[in-house]
C-alpha positions in Angstrom: 31.6 41.9 5.2 28.5 42.1 7.5 26.2 42.3 4.4 27.8 39.2 2.9 27.2 37.3 6.2 23.9 38.2 6.3 23.1 37.5 2.7 25.0 33.9 3.3 22.7 33.5 6.4 19.5 34.2 4.2 20.7 32.0 1.5 21.1 29.0 4.1 17.9 29.7 5.6 16.0 29.8 2.3 17.4 26.8 1.3 16.5 24.9 4.6 12.9 26.2 4.3 12.6 24.9 0.8 13.8 21.6 2.0 11.5 21.2 4.9 8.5 22.2 2.4 9.6 19.5 -0.3 6.7 16.8 -0.3 7.6 13.3 1.4 7.8 10.6 -1.0 5.1 7.9 -1.1 5.5 5.1 1.4 3.6 2.3 2.9 2.9 2.2 6.7 1.2 -1.3 6.7 -0.2 -4.1 4.8 -2.9 -6.2 6.5 -4.6 -9.5 5.1 -8.1 -9.0 6.7 -11.7 -10.3 6.7 -13.3 -6.9 6.3 -12.5 -3.0 6.0 -13.8 -0.1 7.8 -15.5 2.7 5.9 -11.8 4.6 6.0 -10.7 1.1 4.3 -8.7 0.2 7.7 -8.3 -3.5 8.3 -11.0 -5.2 10.4 -10.4 -8.8 11.5 -6.9 -9.3 10.5 -5.9 -12.8 9.9 -3.6 -14.9 7.8 -5.9 -18.1 8.1 -9.4 -18.1 6.1 -11.7 -21.1 6.1 -12.5 -22.8 2.4 -15.7 -21.2 2.2 -14.5 -17.7 2.3 -15.4 -15.9 -0.7 -14.0 -12.4 0.0 -10.6 -11.7 1.4 -9.2 -8.0 1.8 -5.6 -6.6 1.2 -5.4 -3.4 3.6 -2.5 -0.8 2.5 -1.8 2.0 4.7 0.0 4.8 2.6 1.4 7.8 3.5 2.0 10.9 1.0 0.3 9.3 -2.1 -0.1 11.5 -5.1 -1.7 11.2 -8.5 1.6 10.5 -10.1 1.9 7.4 -7.8 0.6 3.7 -8.1 0.0 0.9 -5.8 -0.5 -2.7 -7.1 -1.5 -6.1 -5.4 -0.9 -9.1 -7.5 -2.4 -12.2 -5.8 -0.6 -15.5 -6.4 -1.9 -19.1 -5.8 1.2 -20.8 -4.4 0.0 -24.3 -4.9 0.2 -23.7 -8.9 2.0 -20.6 -9.2 -0.7 -18.9 -11.0 -1.4 -15.4 -10.9 -5.0 -14.9 -9.7 -5.8 -11.1 -9.9 -3.7 -8.1 -10.1 -5.4 -4.4 -9.1 -3.9 -1.2 -9.6 -4.8 1.8 -7.4 -4.5 5.5 -8.2 -5.5 8.5 -6.8 -6.8 11.9 -8.0 -5.9 13.8 -4.8 -2.8 13.5 -2.9 -3.0 12.2 0.9 -2.3 9.5 3.2 -4.8 6.8 4.6 -5.7 3.2 3.8 -6.4 1.6 0.5 -8.2 -1.8 0.3 -8.1 -4.2 -2.3 -11.0 -6.7 -2.5 -10.4 -10.3 -4.0 -13.7 -12.1 -4.7 -14.2 -15.8 -5.4 -17.8 -16.5 -5.7 -17.3 -20.3 -5.1 -14.9 -19.9 -2.2 -11.0 -19.8 -2.3 -9.3 -23.2 -3.2 -7.4 -24.4 -0.1 -3.7 -23.7 0.0 -1.2 -21.1 0.5 -1.4 -17.5 -1.1 1.3 -14.8 -1.7 -0.2 -11.0 -2.0 2.8 -9.0 -3.7 2.5 -5.3 -3.2 4.4 -3.0 -5.7 5.0 0.6 -5.1 5.4 2.3 -8.4 5.8 -0.9 -10.5 8.6 -2.1 -7.9 8.0 -5.0 -5.5 7.6 -3.4 -1.9 6.6 -6.5 0.1 4.9 -9.9 -0.1 2.1 -10.9 2.7 1.3 -14.6 2.9 -2.1 -16.1 4.2 -3.6 -19.7 4.0 -6.7 -21.1 3.1 -7.6 -24.4 4.9 
């Protein structure tokens, strides 16, 4: 009887250990529209409003537990026309957490109006952030 109880306890403890060692799934901690990013791609000068002569806008995404099997996608939509301006995918070769940034460039400056940046996590919409050029 005592041996069965010890075996059962050992099985339960092993199961709990295996569960605690399982990798956490990919998650997004933050999505920030900003004027620039730091060396670690963290947001610098966050804002949701840009002047019309702006030629570069960044979307900084804080990710947790990204693996080489994961993908983050940002699609920029110009809401005045409904046109998709740009779609960018990000994957990684090494697992980890940190910031990823998406740089959107319009050499002639962004047209005035409303924009949506749709952020996808493994091809499923996660969140939309909005910004304005005026």
